[in-house]
C-alpha positions in Angstrom: 2.9 10.1 12.4 4.8 6.9 11.9 4.2 4.2 9.8 5.2 0.2 10.0 4.7 -1.8 6.9 4.4 -5.4 6.8 2.7 -8.1 5.4 5.6 -9.0 2.5 7.2 -12.4 1.2 7.4 -14.9 -1.3 4.3 -16.4 -3.1 3.7 -17.8 -6.6 2.2 -16.4 -9.1 -2.1 -16.3 -9.0 -1.6 -16.3 -5.2 -2.8 -13.7 -2.7 -0.9 -11.4 0.1 -2.0 -8.7 2.6 0.3 -5.7 3.3 -0.3 -4.2 6.4 0.8 -0.3 7.6 0.1 0.4 11.1 0.3 4.2 12.0 1.5 5.4 15.2 -1.2 7.8 15.8 -5.2 8.1 14.9 -5.7 7.6 11.2 -8.5 9.3 10.9 -7.3 12.8 10.7 -5.3 11.9 7.4 -6.6 12.9 4.3 -5.0 10.2 2.2 -2.9 6.8 2.5 -1.4 4.8 -0.5 0.7 2.2 -1.4 3.4 2.7 -3.4 6.0 0.1 -5.2 9.8 0.3 -6.6 11.4 -1.8 -8.4 15.4 -1.3 -9.7 15.9 0.6 -12.2 12.4 2.3 -12.0 10.6 5.3 -10.3 8.3 4.7 -7.5 4.6 3.7 -8.6 1.5 4.7 -7.0 -0.5 1.3 -6.7 -3.7 2.6 -4.8 -5.1 5.2 -2.7 -7.9 5.5 -0.1 -8.7 9.2 0.5 -10.6 10.2 3.7 -13.3 11.4 1.7 -14.4 9.5 -1.9 -13.8 6.3 -3.6 -10.0 4.4 -3.5 -8.0 4.7 -6.6 -6.0 2.0 -8.4 -3.4 1.7 -10.6 -4.4 0.4 -14.0 -2.0 -2.7 -13.6 -3.6 -3.7 -10.2 -7.5 -2.6 -10.8 -9.3 -5.7 -10.1 -6.8 -7.7 -8.3 -5.5 -5.4 -5.2 -7.8 -4.1 -2.7 -7.2 -1.1 -0.3 -8.8 -0.3 3.0 -8.5 0.9 6.6 -9.3 -0.1 10.1 -9.6 3.2 12.1 -9.9 1.0 15.4 -6.1 -0.3 14.4 -4.9 2.6 12.8 -4.2 0.5 9.7 -4.1 0.5 6.4 -4.3 -3.0 4.2 -3.2 -3.7 1.1 -4.9 -7.0 -0.8 -3.3 -8.6 -3.3 -5.0 -11.3 -5.4 -4.1 -12.8 -8.7 -0.3 -11.6 -8.0 1.7 -11.5 -11.1 5.6 -11.7 -11.2 5.6 -8.2 -12.3 4.1 -7.4 -9.0 7.5 -8.4 -7.5 8.7 -4.9 -6.2 9.3 -3.2 -2.7 6.2 -1.8 -1.2 6.0 1.3 0.6 2.7 2.8 2.3 2.4 6.7 3.1 0.2 9.1 4.5 -0.8 12.8 4.2 -2.8 14.9 6.8 -5.3 17.5 5.2 -4.3 20.5 3.8 -0.6 19.5 4.3 1.5 18.5 1.1 4.4 16.8 3.6 4.2 12.7 3.1 4.8 10.5 5.9 6.6 7.0 4.7 6.6 3.8 5.8 9.6 1.7 5.3 9.5 -0.8 2.5 8.3 -4.3 2.8 9.7 -6.7 -0.2 6.6 -8.9 -2.5 8.5 -11.5 -4.7 5.7 -12.9 -6.9 7.4 -16.3 -8.7 6.6 -17.4 -12.1 
């Protein structure tokens, strides 16, 4: 599956952005879809995961501000980011895994910049 992330940009602190990750094929067979972020000098950080079964998971740093969701009709996963902070500035990546597979598919990153 190929993943295409979009929606990044420049926003002031307190603002909102919605990231999208469009898959090239049906996401209904994917086990998990996730959003990561990366800043220079730091390891890529898992931000949110939405499993095929079960509830979404969020990193402590974004819980209550970010929401991950899927649209099976459009084969897209979204990351709604509210109350953005300068420390949310990063390149955001979407990823996906099929059930019974340890292989991770990655989309290209989309840059989110939050100004103070």
